[in-house]
mmCIF entry with sequence, helices, sheets and N, C-alpha, C, O atoms, coordinates in Angstrom:
data_MODEL
# 
_entry.id   MODEL 
# 
_entity.id                         1 
_entity.type                       polymer 
_entity.pdbx_number_of_molecules   1 
# 
_entity_poly.entity_id                      1 
_entity_poly.type                           'polypeptide(L)' 
_entity_poly.nstd_linkage                   no 
_entity_poly.nstd_monomer                   no 
_entity_poly.pdbx_seq_one_letter_code       ILNECIKANDFSIEMIDKLLERIKGEELKKVFRHFLSMKKDSYPL 
_entity_poly.pdbx_seq_one_letter_code_can   ILNECIKANDFSIEMIDKLLERIKGEELKKVFRHFLSMKKDSYPL 
_entity_poly.pdbx_strand_id                 A 
# 
loop_
_entity_poly_seq.entity_id 
_entity_poly_seq.num 
_entity_poly_seq.mon_id 
_entity_poly_seq.hetero 
1 1  ILE n 
1 2  LEU n 
1 3  ASN n 
1 4  GLU n 
1 5  CYS n 
1 6  ILE n 
1 7  LYS n 
1 8  ALA n 
1 9  ASN n 
1 10 ASP n 
1 11 PHE n 
1 12 SER n 
1 13 ILE n 
1 14 GLU n 
1 15 MET n 
1 16 ILE n 
1 17 ASP n 
1 18 LYS n 
1 19 LEU n 
1 20 LEU n 
1 21 GLU n 
1 22 ARG n 
1 23 ILE n 
1 24 LYS n 
1 25 GLY n 
1 26 GLU n 
1 27 GLU n 
1 28 LEU n 
1 29 LYS n 
1 30 LYS n 
1 31 VAL n 
1 32 PHE n 
1 33 ARG n 
1 34 HIS n 
1 35 PHE n 
1 36 LEU n 
1 37 SER n 
1 38 MET n 
1 39 LYS n 
1 40 LYS n 
1 41 ASP n 
1 42 SER n 
1 43 TYR n 
1 44 PRO n 
1 45 LEU n 
# 
_struct_asym.id          A 
_struct_asym.entity_id   1 
# 
loop_
_struct_conf.conf_type_id 
_struct_conf.id 
_struct_conf.pdbx_PDB_helix_id 
_struct_conf.beg_label_comp_id 
_struct_conf.beg_label_asym_id 
_struct_conf.beg_label_seq_id 
_struct_conf.pdbx_beg_PDB_ins_code 
_struct_conf.end_label_comp_id 
_struct_conf.end_label_asym_id 
_struct_conf.end_label_seq_id 
_struct_conf.pdbx_end_PDB_ins_code 
_struct_conf.beg_auth_comp_id 
_struct_conf.beg_auth_asym_id 
_struct_conf.beg_auth_seq_id 
_struct_conf.end_auth_comp_id 
_struct_conf.end_auth_asym_id 
_struct_conf.end_auth_seq_id 
_struct_conf.pdbx_PDB_helix_class 
_struct_conf.details 
_struct_conf.pdbx_PDB_helix_length 
HELX_P HELX_P1 AA1 LEU A 2  ? ALA A 8  ? LEU A 2  ALA A 8  1 ? 7  
HELX_P HELX_P2 AA2 ILE A 13 ? ARG A 22 ? ILE A 13 ARG A 22 1 ? 10 
HELX_P HELX_P3 AA3 GLU A 26 ? MET A 38 ? GLU A 26 MET A 38 1 ? 13 
# 
_struct_conf_type.id          HELX_P 
_struct_conf_type.criteria    ? 
_struct_conf_type.reference   ? 
# 
loop_
_atom_site.group_PDB 
_atom_site.id 
_atom_site.type_symbol 
_atom_site.label_atom_id 
_atom_site.label_alt_id 
_atom_site.label_comp_id 
_atom_site.label_asym_id 
_atom_site.label_entity_id 
_atom_site.label_seq_id 
_atom_site.pdbx_PDB_ins_code 
_atom_site.Cartn_x 
_atom_site.Cartn_y 
_atom_site.Cartn_z 
_atom_site.occupancy 
_atom_site.B_iso_or_equiv 
_atom_site.pdbx_formal_charge 
_atom_site.auth_seq_id 
_atom_site.auth_comp_id 
_atom_site.auth_asym_id 
_atom_site.auth_atom_id 
_atom_site.pdbx_PDB_model_num 
ATOM 1   N N  . ILE A 1 1  ? 0.801  -1.206 0.012  1.00 0.00 ? 1  ILE A N  1 
ATOM 2   C CA . ILE A 1 1  ? 0.020  0.016  -0.019 1.00 0.00 ? 1  ILE A CA 1 
ATOM 3   C C  . ILE A 1 1  ? 0.870  1.271  -0.020 1.00 0.00 ? 1  ILE A C  1 
ATOM 4   O O  . ILE A 1 1  ? 0.516  2.287  -0.619 1.00 0.00 ? 1  ILE A O  1 
ATOM 5   N N  . LEU A 1 2  ? 2.011  1.177  0.671  1.00 0.00 ? 2  LEU A N  1 
ATOM 6   C CA . LEU A 1 2  ? 2.909  2.363  0.684  1.00 0.00 ? 2  LEU A CA 1 
ATOM 7   C C  . LEU A 1 2  ? 3.275  2.767  -0.686 1.00 0.00 ? 2  LEU A C  1 
ATOM 8   O O  . LEU A 1 2  ? 3.257  3.953  -1.014 1.00 0.00 ? 2  LEU A O  1 
ATOM 9   N N  . ASN A 1 3  ? 3.617  1.796  -1.520 1.00 0.00 ? 3  ASN A N  1 
ATOM 10  C CA . ASN A 1 3  ? 4.006  2.069  -2.905 1.00 0.00 ? 3  ASN A CA 1 
ATOM 11  C C  . ASN A 1 3  ? 2.829  2.707  -3.661 1.00 0.00 ? 3  ASN A C  1 
ATOM 12  O O  . ASN A 1 3  ? 3.038  3.608  -4.473 1.00 0.00 ? 3  ASN A O  1 
ATOM 13  N N  . GLU A 1 4  ? 1.588  2.246  -3.401 1.00 0.00 ? 4  GLU A N  1 
ATOM 14  C CA . GLU A 1 4  ? 0.443  2.805  -4.029 1.00 0.00 ? 4  GLU A CA 1 
ATOM 15  C C  . GLU A 1 4  ? 0.274  4.259  -3.621 1.00 0.00 ? 4  GLU A C  1 
ATOM 16  O O  . GLU A 1 4  ? -0.097 5.098  -4.442 1.00 0.00 ? 4  GLU A O  1 
ATOM 17  N N  . CYS A 1 5  ? 0.538  4.554  -2.381 1.00 0.00 ? 5  CYS A N  1 
ATOM 18  C CA . CYS A 1 5  ? 0.467  5.958  -1.909 1.00 0.00 ? 5  CYS A CA 1 
ATOM 19  C C  . CYS A 1 5  ? 1.493  6.814  -2.602 1.00 0.00 ? 5  CYS A C  1 
ATOM 20  O O  . CYS A 1 5  ? 1.198  7.943  -2.996 1.00 0.00 ? 5  CYS A O  1 
ATOM 21  N N  . ILE A 1 6  ? 2.701  6.295  -2.759 1.00 0.00 ? 6  ILE A N  1 
ATOM 22  C CA . ILE A 1 6  ? 3.767  7.054  -3.382 1.00 0.00 ? 6  ILE A CA 1 
ATOM 23  C C  . ILE A 1 6  ? 3.436  7.324  -4.841 1.00 0.00 ? 6  ILE A C  1 
ATOM 24  O O  . ILE A 1 6  ? 3.613  8.436  -5.339 1.00 0.00 ? 6  ILE A O  1 
ATOM 25  N N  . LYS A 1 7  ? 2.932  6.244  -5.543 1.00 0.00 ? 7  LYS A N  1 
ATOM 26  C CA . LYS A 1 7  ? 2.595  6.385  -6.973 1.00 0.00 ? 7  LYS A CA 1 
ATOM 27  C C  . LYS A 1 7  ? 1.506  7.398  -7.177 1.00 0.00 ? 7  LYS A C  1 
ATOM 28  O O  . LYS A 1 7  ? 1.576  8.215  -8.096 1.00 0.00 ? 7  LYS A O  1 
ATOM 29  N N  . ALA A 1 8  ? 0.464  7.355  -6.302 1.00 0.00 ? 8  ALA A N  1 
ATOM 30  C CA . ALA A 1 8  ? -0.665 8.215  -6.410 1.00 0.00 ? 8  ALA A CA 1 
ATOM 31  C C  . ALA A 1 8  ? -0.379 9.557  -5.702 1.00 0.00 ? 8  ALA A C  1 
ATOM 32  O O  . ALA A 1 8  ? -1.207 10.466 -5.751 1.00 0.00 ? 8  ALA A O  1 
ATOM 33  N N  . ASN A 1 9  ? 0.765  9.679  -5.060 1.00 0.00 ? 9  ASN A N  1 
ATOM 34  C CA . ASN A 1 9  ? 1.113  10.890 -4.253 1.00 0.00 ? 9  ASN A CA 1 
ATOM 35  C C  . ASN A 1 9  ? -0.035 11.181 -3.290 1.00 0.00 ? 9  ASN A C  1 
ATOM 36  O O  . ASN A 1 9  ? -0.408 12.336 -3.086 1.00 0.00 ? 9  ASN A O  1 
ATOM 37  N N  . ASP A 1 10 ? -0.590 10.124 -2.702 1.00 0.00 ? 10 ASP A N  1 
ATOM 38  C CA . ASP A 1 10 ? -1.724 10.268 -1.818 1.00 0.00 ? 10 ASP A CA 1 
ATOM 39  C C  . ASP A 1 10 ? -1.368 9.842  -0.406 1.00 0.00 ? 10 ASP A C  1 
ATOM 40  O O  . ASP A 1 10 ? -1.392 8.665  -0.046 1.00 0.00 ? 10 ASP A O  1 
ATOM 41  N N  . PHE A 1 11 ? -1.038 10.856 0.373  1.00 0.00 ? 11 PHE A N  1 
ATOM 42  C CA . PHE A 1 11 ? -0.720 10.568 1.807  1.00 0.00 ? 11 PHE A CA 1 
ATOM 43  C C  . PHE A 1 11 ? -1.856 11.186 2.640  1.00 0.00 ? 11 PHE A C  1 
ATOM 44  O O  . PHE A 1 11 ? -1.589 11.829 3.656  1.00 0.00 ? 11 PHE A O  1 
ATOM 45  N N  . SER A 1 12 ? -3.131 10.997 2.218  1.00 0.00 ? 12 SER A N  1 
ATOM 46  C CA . SER A 1 12 ? -4.233 11.476 2.966  1.00 0.00 ? 12 SER A CA 1 
ATOM 47  C C  . SER A 1 12 ? -4.348 10.752 4.309  1.00 0.00 ? 12 SER A C  1 
ATOM 48  O O  . SER A 1 12 ? -3.734 9.701  4.494  1.00 0.00 ? 12 SER A O  1 
ATOM 49  N N  . ILE A 1 13 ? -5.095 11.278 5.210  1.00 0.00 ? 13 ILE A N  1 
ATOM 50  C CA . ILE A 1 13 ? -5.253 10.649 6.545  1.00 0.00 ? 13 ILE A CA 1 
ATOM 51  C C  . ILE A 1 13 ? -5.886 9.268  6.393  1.00 0.00 ? 13 ILE A C  1 
ATOM 52  O O  . ILE A 1 13 ? -5.551 8.338  7.126  1.00 0.00 ? 13 ILE A O  1 
ATOM 53  N N  . GLU A 1 14 ? -6.803 9.142  5.437  1.00 0.00 ? 14 GLU A N  1 
ATOM 54  C CA . GLU A 1 14 ? -7.446 7.818  5.258  1.00 0.00 ? 14 GLU A CA 1 
ATOM 55  C C  . GLU A 1 14 ? -6.433 6.769  4.824  1.00 0.00 ? 14 GLU A C  1 
ATOM 56  O O  . GLU A 1 14 ? -6.437 5.639  5.312  1.00 0.00 ? 14 GLU A O  1 
ATOM 57  N N  . MET A 1 15 ? -5.515 7.188  3.846  1.00 0.00 ? 15 MET A N  1 
ATOM 58  C CA . MET A 1 15 ? -4.563 6.179  3.368  1.00 0.00 ? 15 MET A CA 1 
ATOM 59  C C  . MET A 1 15 ? -3.576 5.854  4.504  1.00 0.00 ? 15 MET A C  1 
ATOM 60  O O  . MET A 1 15 ? -3.173 4.700  4.646  1.00 0.00 ? 15 MET A O  1 
ATOM 61  N N  . ILE A 1 16 ? -3.179 6.854  5.316  1.00 0.00 ? 16 ILE A N  1 
ATOM 62  C CA . ILE A 1 16 ? -2.261 6.597  6.405  1.00 0.00 ? 16 ILE A CA 1 
ATOM 63  C C  . ILE A 1 16 ? -2.925 5.648  7.427  1.00 0.00 ? 16 ILE A C  1 
ATOM 64  O O  . ILE A 1 16 ? -2.288 4.726  7.937  1.00 0.00 ? 16 ILE A O  1 
ATOM 65  N N  . ASP A 1 17 ? -4.210 5.894  7.712  1.00 0.00 ? 17 ASP A N  1 
ATOM 66  C CA . ASP A 1 17 ? -4.902 5.025  8.635  1.00 0.00 ? 17 ASP A CA 1 
ATOM 67  C C  . ASP A 1 17 ? -4.916 3.575  8.116  1.00 0.00 ? 17 ASP A C  1 
ATOM 68  O O  . ASP A 1 17 ? -4.702 2.643  8.891  1.00 0.00 ? 17 ASP A O  1 
ATOM 69  N N  . LYS A 1 18 ? -5.166 3.380  6.807  1.00 0.00 ? 18 LYS A N  1 
ATOM 70  C CA . LYS A 1 18 ? -5.222 2.031  6.218  1.00 0.00 ? 18 LYS A CA 1 
ATOM 71  C C  . LYS A 1 18 ? -3.779 1.396  6.401  1.00 0.00 ? 18 LYS A C  1 
ATOM 72  O O  . LYS A 1 18 ? -3.635 0.233  6.777  1.00 0.00 ? 18 LYS A O  1 
ATOM 73  N N  . LEU A 1 19 ? -2.787 2.192  6.125  1.00 0.00 ? 19 LEU A N  1 
ATOM 74  C CA . LEU A 1 19 ? -1.412 1.667  6.293  1.00 0.00 ? 19 LEU A CA 1 
ATOM 75  C C  . LEU A 1 19 ? -1.123 1.297  7.731  1.00 0.00 ? 19 LEU A C  1 
ATOM 76  O O  . LEU A 1 19 ? -0.550 0.236  7.976  1.00 0.00 ? 19 LEU A O  1 
ATOM 77  N N  . LEU A 1 20 ? -1.493 2.124  8.689  1.00 0.00 ? 20 LEU A N  1 
ATOM 78  C CA . LEU A 1 20 ? -1.201 1.838  10.069 1.00 0.00 ? 20 LEU A CA 1 
ATOM 79  C C  . LEU A 1 20 ? -1.974 0.599  10.544 1.00 0.00 ? 20 LEU A C  1 
ATOM 80  O O  . LEU A 1 20 ? -1.477 -0.150 11.385 1.00 0.00 ? 20 LEU A O  1 
ATOM 81  N N  . GLU A 1 21 ? -3.155 0.383  10.027 1.00 0.00 ? 21 GLU A N  1 
ATOM 82  C CA . GLU A 1 21 ? -3.953 -0.766 10.395 1.00 0.00 ? 21 GLU A CA 1 
ATOM 83  C C  . GLU A 1 21 ? -3.228 -2.046 9.940  1.00 0.00 ? 21 GLU A C  1 
ATOM 84  O O  . GLU A 1 21 ? -3.301 -3.083 10.600 1.00 0.00 ? 21 GLU A O  1 
ATOM 85  N N  . ARG A 1 22 ? -2.542 -1.950 8.819  1.00 0.00 ? 22 ARG A N  1 
ATOM 86  C CA . ARG A 1 22 ? -1.861 -3.161 8.290  1.00 0.00 ? 22 ARG A CA 1 
ATOM 87  C C  . ARG A 1 22 ? -0.461 -3.358 8.846  1.00 0.00 ? 22 ARG A C  1 
ATOM 88  O O  . ARG A 1 22 ? 0.092  -4.456 8.771  1.00 0.00 ? 22 ARG A O  1 
ATOM 89  N N  . ILE A 1 23 ? 0.104  -2.315 9.396  1.00 0.00 ? 23 ILE A N  1 
ATOM 90  C CA . ILE A 1 23 ? 1.437  -2.478 9.983  1.00 0.00 ? 23 ILE A CA 1 
ATOM 91  C C  . ILE A 1 23 ? 1.319  -3.087 11.354 1.00 0.00 ? 23 ILE A C  1 
ATOM 92  O O  . ILE A 1 23 ? 0.644  -2.561 12.239 1.00 0.00 ? 23 ILE A O  1 
ATOM 93  N N  . LYS A 1 24 ? 1.992  -4.207 11.510 1.00 0.00 ? 24 LYS A N  1 
ATOM 94  C CA . LYS A 1 24 ? 1.939  -4.975 12.802 1.00 0.00 ? 24 LYS A CA 1 
ATOM 95  C C  . LYS A 1 24 ? 3.135  -4.632 13.623 1.00 0.00 ? 24 LYS A C  1 
ATOM 96  O O  . LYS A 1 24 ? 4.253  -4.564 13.114 1.00 0.00 ? 24 LYS A O  1 
ATOM 97  N N  . GLY A 1 25 ? 2.912  -4.412 14.894 1.00 0.00 ? 25 GLY A N  1 
ATOM 98  C CA . GLY A 1 25 ? 4.071  -4.140 15.769 1.00 0.00 ? 25 GLY A CA 1 
ATOM 99  C C  . GLY A 1 25 ? 4.376  -2.708 16.001 1.00 0.00 ? 25 GLY A C  1 
ATOM 100 O O  . GLY A 1 25 ? 4.480  -1.931 15.052 1.00 0.00 ? 25 GLY A O  1 
ATOM 101 N N  . GLU A 1 26 ? 4.524  -2.335 17.240 1.00 0.00 ? 26 GLU A N  1 
ATOM 102 C CA . GLU A 1 26 ? 4.738  -0.925 17.594 1.00 0.00 ? 26 GLU A CA 1 
ATOM 103 C C  . GLU A 1 26 ? 6.026  -0.396 16.996 1.00 0.00 ? 26 GLU A C  1 
ATOM 104 O O  . GLU A 1 26 ? 6.100  0.776  16.626 1.00 0.00 ? 26 GLU A O  1 
ATOM 105 N N  . GLU A 1 27 ? 7.071  -1.263 16.891 1.00 0.00 ? 27 GLU A N  1 
ATOM 106 C CA . GLU A 1 27 ? 8.332  -0.774 16.369 1.00 0.00 ? 27 GLU A CA 1 
ATOM 107 C C  . GLU A 1 27 ? 8.190  -0.374 14.895 1.00 0.00 ? 27 GLU A C  1 
ATOM 108 O O  . GLU A 1 27 ? 8.750  0.636  14.467 1.00 0.00 ? 27 GLU A O  1 
ATOM 109 N N  . LEU A 1 28 ? 7.442  -1.165 14.125 1.00 0.00 ? 28 LEU A N  1 
ATOM 110 C CA . LEU A 1 28 ? 7.224  -0.794 12.746 1.00 0.00 ? 28 LEU A CA 1 
ATOM 111 C C  . LEU A 1 28 ? 6.423  0.511  12.664 1.00 0.00 ? 28 LEU A C  1 
ATOM 112 O O  . LEU A 1 28 ? 6.691  1.351  11.805 1.00 0.00 ? 28 LEU A O  1 
ATOM 113 N N  . LYS A 1 29 ? 5.472  0.673  13.530 1.00 0.00 ? 29 LYS A N  1 
ATOM 114 C CA . LYS A 1 29 ? 4.689  1.941  13.525 1.00 0.00 ? 29 LYS A CA 1 
ATOM 115 C C  . LYS A 1 29 ? 5.580  3.144  13.810 1.00 0.00 ? 29 LYS A C  1 
ATOM 116 O O  . LYS A 1 29 ? 5.445  4.194  13.181 1.00 0.00 ? 29 LYS A O  1 
ATOM 117 N N  . LYS A 1 30 ? 6.506  2.975  14.779 1.00 0.00 ? 30 LYS A N  1 
ATOM 118 C CA . LYS A 1 30 ? 7.472  4.050  15.059 1.00 0.00 ? 30 LYS A CA 1 
ATOM 119 C C  . LYS A 1 30 ? 8.279  4.413  13.860 1.00 0.00 ? 30 LYS A C  1 
ATOM 120 O O  . LYS A 1 30 ? 8.455  5.585  13.527 1.00 0.00 ? 30 LYS A O  1 
ATOM 121 N N  . VAL A 1 31 ? 8.795  3.331  13.178 1.00 0.00 ? 31 VAL A N  1 
ATOM 122 C CA . VAL A 1 31 ? 9.595  3.583  12.011 1.00 0.00 ? 31 VAL A CA 1 
ATOM 123 C C  . VAL A 1 31 ? 8.803  4.289  10.900 1.00 0.00 ? 31 VAL A C  1 
ATOM 124 O O  . VAL A 1 31 ? 9.299  5.189  10.221 1.00 0.00 ? 31 VAL A O  1 
ATOM 125 N N  . PHE A 1 32 ? 7.586  3.852  10.752 1.00 0.00 ? 32 PHE A N  1 
ATOM 126 C CA . PHE A 1 32 ? 6.710  4.462  9.663  1.00 0.00 ? 32 PHE A CA 1 
ATOM 127 C C  . PHE A 1 32 ? 6.418  5.883  10.059 1.00 0.00 ? 32 PHE A C  1 
ATOM 128 O O  . PHE A 1 32 ? 6.497  6.753  9.192  1.00 0.00 ? 32 PHE A O  1 
ATOM 129 N N  . ARG A 1 33 ? 6.087  6.194  11.290 1.00 0.00 ? 33 ARG A N  1 
ATOM 130 C CA . ARG A 1 33 ? 5.799  7.518  11.722 1.00 0.00 ? 33 ARG A CA 1 
ATOM 131 C C  . ARG A 1 33 ? 7.046  8.426  11.538 1.00 0.00 ? 33 ARG A C  1 
ATOM 132 O O  . ARG A 1 33 ? 6.930  9.596  11.171 1.00 0.00 ? 33 ARG A O  1 
ATOM 133 N N  . HIS A 1 34 ? 8.238  7.846  11.805 1.00 0.00 ? 34 HIS A N  1 
ATOM 134 C CA . HIS A 1 34 ? 9.464  8.633  11.581 1.00 0.00 ? 34 HIS A CA 1 
ATOM 135 C C  . HIS A 1 34 ? 9.619  8.939  10.141 1.00 0.00 ? 34 HIS A C  1 
ATOM 136 O O  . HIS A 1 34 ? 9.960  10.064 9.774  1.00 0.00 ? 34 HIS A O  1 
ATOM 137 N N  . PHE A 1 35 ? 9.366  7.921  9.270  1.00 0.00 ? 35 PHE A N  1 
ATOM 138 C CA . PHE A 1 35 ? 9.415  8.148  7.814  1.00 0.00 ? 35 PHE A CA 1 
ATOM 139 C C  . PHE A 1 35 ? 8.450  9.254  7.378  1.00 0.00 ? 35 PHE A C  1 
ATOM 140 O O  . PHE A 1 35 ? 8.820  10.127 6.593  1.00 0.00 ? 35 PHE A O  1 
ATOM 141 N N  . LEU A 1 36 ? 7.233  9.219  7.878  1.00 0.00 ? 36 LEU A N  1 
ATOM 142 C CA . LEU A 1 36 ? 6.278  10.277 7.570  1.00 0.00 ? 36 LEU A CA 1 
ATOM 143 C C  . LEU A 1 36 ? 6.743  11.653 8.036  1.00 0.00 ? 36 LEU A C  1 
ATOM 144 O O  . LEU A 1 36 ? 6.555  12.655 7.346  1.00 0.00 ? 36 LEU A O  1 
ATOM 145 N N  . SER A 1 37 ? 7.334  11.682 9.187  1.00 0.00 ? 37 SER A N  1 
ATOM 146 C CA . SER A 1 37 ? 7.792  12.973 9.733  1.00 0.00 ? 37 SER A CA 1 
ATOM 147 C C  . SER A 1 37 ? 8.954  13.531 8.856  1.00 0.00 ? 37 SER A C  1 
ATOM 148 O O  . SER A 1 37 ? 9.106  14.742 8.701  1.00 0.00 ? 37 SER A O  1 
ATOM 149 N N  . MET A 1 38 ? 9.744  12.624 8.306  1.00 0.00 ? 38 MET A N  1 
ATOM 150 C CA . MET A 1 38 ? 10.829 13.049 7.412  1.00 0.00 ? 38 MET A CA 1 
ATOM 151 C C  . MET A 1 38 ? 10.266 13.531 6.106  1.00 0.00 ? 38 MET A C  1 
ATOM 152 O O  . MET A 1 38 ? 10.879 14.369 5.446  1.00 0.00 ? 38 MET A O  1 
ATOM 153 N N  . LYS A 1 39 ? 9.087  13.018 5.701  1.00 0.00 ? 39 LYS A N  1 
ATOM 154 C CA . LYS A 1 39 ? 8.551  13.332 4.388  1.00 0.00 ? 39 LYS A CA 1 
ATOM 155 C C  . LYS A 1 39 ? 7.494  14.422 4.427  1.00 0.00 ? 39 LYS A C  1 
ATOM 156 O O  . LYS A 1 39 ? 6.864  14.694 3.405  1.00 0.00 ? 39 LYS A O  1 
ATOM 157 N N  . LYS A 1 40 ? 7.283  15.043 5.553  1.00 0.00 ? 40 LYS A N  1 
ATOM 158 C CA . LYS A 1 40 ? 6.192  16.011 5.638  1.00 0.00 ? 40 LYS A CA 1 
ATOM 159 C C  . LYS A 1 40 ? 6.351  17.199 4.647  1.00 0.00 ? 40 LYS A C  1 
ATOM 160 O O  . LYS A 1 40 ? 5.360  17.723 4.139  1.00 0.00 ? 40 LYS A O  1 
ATOM 161 N N  . ASP A 1 41 ? 7.557  17.593 4.395  1.00 0.00 ? 41 ASP A N  1 
ATOM 162 C CA . ASP A 1 41 ? 7.719  18.671 3.438  1.00 0.00 ? 41 ASP A CA 1 
ATOM 163 C C  . ASP A 1 41 ? 7.343  18.230 2.021  1.00 0.00 ? 41 ASP A C  1 
ATOM 164 O O  . ASP A 1 41 ? 6.785  19.007 1.247  1.00 0.00 ? 41 ASP A O  1 
ATOM 165 N N  . SER A 1 42 ? 7.655  16.987 1.697  1.00 0.00 ? 42 SER A N  1 
ATOM 166 C CA . SER A 1 42 ? 7.332  16.445 0.376  1.00 0.00 ? 42 SER A CA 1 
ATOM 167 C C  . SER A 1 42 ? 5.906  16.050 0.242  1.00 0.00 ? 42 SER A C  1 
ATOM 168 O O  . SER A 1 42 ? 5.304  16.236 -0.815 1.00 0.00 ? 42 SER A O  1 
ATOM 169 N N  . TYR A 1 43 ? 5.335  15.496 1.310  1.00 0.00 ? 43 TYR A N  1 
ATOM 170 C CA . TYR A 1 43 ? 3.956  14.998 1.295  1.00 0.00 ? 43 TYR A CA 1 
ATOM 171 C C  . TYR A 1 43 ? 3.165  15.659 2.399  1.00 0.00 ? 43 TYR A C  1 
ATOM 172 O O  . TYR A 1 43 ? 3.048  15.096 3.487  1.00 0.00 ? 43 TYR A O  1 
ATOM 173 N N  . PRO A 1 44 ? 2.619  16.835 2.154  1.00 0.00 ? 44 PRO A N  1 
ATOM 174 C CA . PRO A 1 44 ? 1.895  17.526 3.194  1.00 0.00 ? 44 PRO A CA 1 
ATOM 175 C C  . PRO A 1 44 ? 0.727  16.723 3.724  1.00 0.00 ? 44 PRO A C  1 
ATOM 176 O O  . PRO A 1 44 ? -0.076 16.201 2.951  1.00 0.00 ? 44 PRO A O  1 
ATOM 177 N N  . LEU A 1 45 ? 0.628  16.620 5.048  1.00 0.00 ? 45 LEU A N  1 
ATOM 178 C CA . LEU A 1 45 ? -0.473 15.839 5.598  1.00 0.00 ? 45 LEU A CA 1 
ATOM 179 C C  . LEU A 1 45 ? -1.689 16.698 5.918  1.00 0.00 ? 45 LEU A C  1 
ATOM 180 O O  . LEU A 1 45 ? -2.702 16.182 6.390  1.00 0.00 ? 45 LEU A O  1 
# 
């Protein structure tokens, strides 16, 4: 799904929620949130 978001340039809240639902494990969620925080300039939330 992450690749779909990147291709569609769609980092809407709904897409992020879908991603977080599929990500298992708190550590992965932390990594993903860190990734999003790094990309905020490129992908406004």
